[in-house]
N, C-alpha and C positions, 0 to 999 in steps of 0.2 A: 359234587358240591356239598359242603357241610351246612346243615341247617342250624339256625341259632335258636330254634324253638326249644324251650325247656322240656325235659322229659320228667314227668312226675307220675309215680304210681302210688295209689292210696288204698286203704282197706275198703271193702265193699260198703256202699251207701244205699240204704233202702230207697232214698229219694230218686235214684236212677230210674226206677220203674215208672214213677210219676212223671219225671222229666221226659222219658220216652213217650208216654201216653199223650202228654200235652203237645209235644212236637209232632207226633204222628197225626193227631187231629188237625194241627195247623197245615201239614202237608196234604192230608186228605181234602181239606177245604179248597186247595188249589185245583183239585181234580174232581170236583163234585159231579161232573157228568161222565166220569170214567171210573172203571173198576181198577183201583190201584190198591194193592195189598202192601202193608207196611209191617216189617218184622223187626224186633229188637235183636241185634246181633252183637258180637264182640264181647269182651270181658265184662262190660257193665250189665250184660244180660244174664250172667251166670251168678246166682245167689251165692254170696260168700267169697266171690273171686276178687283178688287184688287186681286193680285196673288203673289205667290212665282215666281220669275223670272226664272222659269225652264219650257222649252217647253215640253209638253207631246204629244207624237205621238202614234197613235194606228195603227198598221199594221195588215192586215189580208191577209191570203193566203189559198189556198185550202189544203195545207199540212203543218202542223206546223213544221215538221222536216226540212223544208227549213231553218228555223232560227237556228236550232241546227247545221246543216251542214255549215252555214255561220258564225259561231262563230269566226273562225280565221280571216275572212275578217272584221267582226265588230270590233274585237280587233285591227286590223291594222288601222281602222278608229278612234280609240280612245275610243271605247265602252268597258264596263266591263259587261260580262254576269253574271246575278244573278239567272238564272234558273226560276222557277215558282214564287219565292219570295212571297209566301203566297196566290196566286190565282191559283188553279188547272187549268192546260191547258194553262197557260200564259207562254211566254218567256219574261223576263224582262231584259232590258239593261240600263245602265246609262252611261253618257258621261260627263266628267269634262273637264275644261280647264287646262292649264299647272299649274296654282296655286291651283288646287284642287276644284275650285268653280264649282258646279253642273250646267250644261247647258241643258241637255236633258234627258228625260225618254222615252224609247221606250217600249211600251207594245205590244207584238205580240200575235195574237190568230189565230186559225184555223177558216176559214169562217164557219159561223153558230153558233159560240159560243155565248151564251146569254150575255156574258160579253161585246161583241161589242155593241149590242143594248143598254145595260145598260149605257155605257159611252156616246154613241151618243145621247140618249134620255135626259140624264142629261144635256149635253152641250146645246142641242137645247132648252130645257125648260128654262134654265138660259138666253139664248139669247133672248127668247120671253117674259120673265118675269123679267123686270128690278128691281122690288121690291124684288123678291126672291134673285136676284143676289146681291143687295145692302145688304140685311140682312146677306147673306152668307159672304160677304166681311167684314162686321162688326164683325162677329164671328171670322173670320180669323185674324183680327187685334188684337182682345182680346187674342186669343190663342197664337199668336206670341209674344205679350207683356208678357204673363204669362209664356211662355215656350221658351225663346229665344235660348236656346241651347239644346232642347230636342224634336226632331222631332216626336218621338213616342207619347209623351204627347200632342203635338200640334195636331196630327192626331186624337187622342182619344177625345180631347176636341171638335173637329168639328163633331164627329161622329153622334150626335143626329140630327143636322141640315142637314147633308148629307142624312141621312135616311129619314128625313121628305121631303126633296126636291126630293129624288128618288121616294117616294110614290106619291107625287103630279105630278111628271113628267110622271109616268106610267099612272095615271088617265087622264092627259092632252092628252097623245098620244091616249088612248082609245077613247076619246071624240072628236078627230079631224075628 
C-alpha cells in the first residue's frame, strides 16, 4: 500500500538536539518511578547529517510492558501507538503536530534487545565517519526526489546503503 506522507529531507538543524532533549524529558516524566533510558537515534542525531526533520527517540526499560501500560498517557501527550510496527519486541509511537506533520518517532525496547545496539552502533558509526554520513545523505536526497510521496519506496531505495553501513558499523565496533 502506498503512503501519501510527503518525504522531505533537509540539511542538519542544530535545534534537533534541543527538540530531542525536550521530548526525552517529557517521556521520562511518564516513567518517574522507573529507570527508562532515552537515546537520540536516526539521522537527526548525527551532526551535519541530511535528514527527514523527524526526531527519532529510542527508549529502553527493563520491562517492555511499561510502554503498553502507558499507552493512554502517551495518547494524552499526542502520540499514536503503532504496536511493534514490523520489528518484533518493539513498541512504536508516532507524534504529529496539529496539522498532521510528523514530529517524533519513539522506538521502545526491553533492555537487552539487540535492536538497541543496532541503532546505537549505526548512529555512532555515522558520527565518527563523515564520509559514510555524506554518502548516506546523498542517497536520501536521491530517494526523496524519486519518491516524494511514497515513504515505503523511499525506505526501500535506501535499504542497500543502510545494510552496508550496518555491516561496516559492526566491524568498526568489533575493532575498537
